[in-house]
N, C-alpha and C positions, 0 to 999 in steps of 0.2 A: 449452523454450527460447522466448524472446520473439522474435517476428517483427516486421518493419516494420509489419505490419497491427495487431499488438498495441499497439505504441508509439503508433499513431495514435488508439487508444482513450483515451489519457490526456487528460483535460480540463485543459488548461494554464491555464485560469482558476482552477481549483480546486487544482491541484497545480503545484509547481515541480519540474522534473526536476533532481535533484542529481547523480546518476550513473546510468549504464545500461551494461549489456553483454548478451550473449545469454542469460544466466541470472539476472541480478540487476538490480532497479530500486531506486533510492533516491529517494524523493519527499518533498517537504515539503508538508504540507497548508496551503495559504494560509488556510484557514478556522480551524483549531485551533492551528496552529503546531507540530504534532507531525510527527516524521519517521517515515517508513515504509520498511521494507526488505522487498521482495517478491522471493522466490526461486522459480524454476521448476526442478523436478527433471527435467523433460523427459518424464515418463511421462504416459500418458493414464489417470489414475485419480482417485479422490476427493481425494487429497492432492497433486495436481500443483503447486499453488501454496501456499507457506508464507509467512505474513504475520507480520512482526515490527514492533513499534512502538518508537520511541525518543523520550524526552522532549526530547532535543536531539542535535545531530550528534555522532557519536563517543561517545555514552553507551552504557551497557549496553542491550541490546535485550531486549524481552520478547515471548515468543511470543503472538501475538494470535489466530491460528487458521489454518485451511486453507481453500482454495477450489479449485473444479474448473477455473476459468479466471480470467483477469485481470478480466473484467467483474464477476464475483462478488466478487473481492477488493476492487474499488472500492466495491461496495455495502456490504461489511463496514466499510470505512474510513469511508465517509460516515455510516453508522449510528453508529459509535463517536464520530465528531466531533460529531454532533448530541447524543448522550448527554452528552459532556463539556461542550458549550456550555449544555445545559439545567441541568447541575449548577452552573454559574457564575451562572445567572440567579437573581435574587431570588425 
């Protein structure tokens, strides 16, 4: 479950919060334009956080990976965004 402390970790310059509740965050990366759906299963194990990416809102979502906490999920997203931006560079 996401706590108020977890929500404060969101860099609102990098992400726009589209939707949130105690177990799901939907974010828009202001950097890449990709949407991210982050789910917490509430367990304390290696697959606590499930990360999905969506090319646009309400599209099919694609499993991106797993994280042990929200901070690690943000690192995965930042890395993927950088990868995507490098692909677009000449």
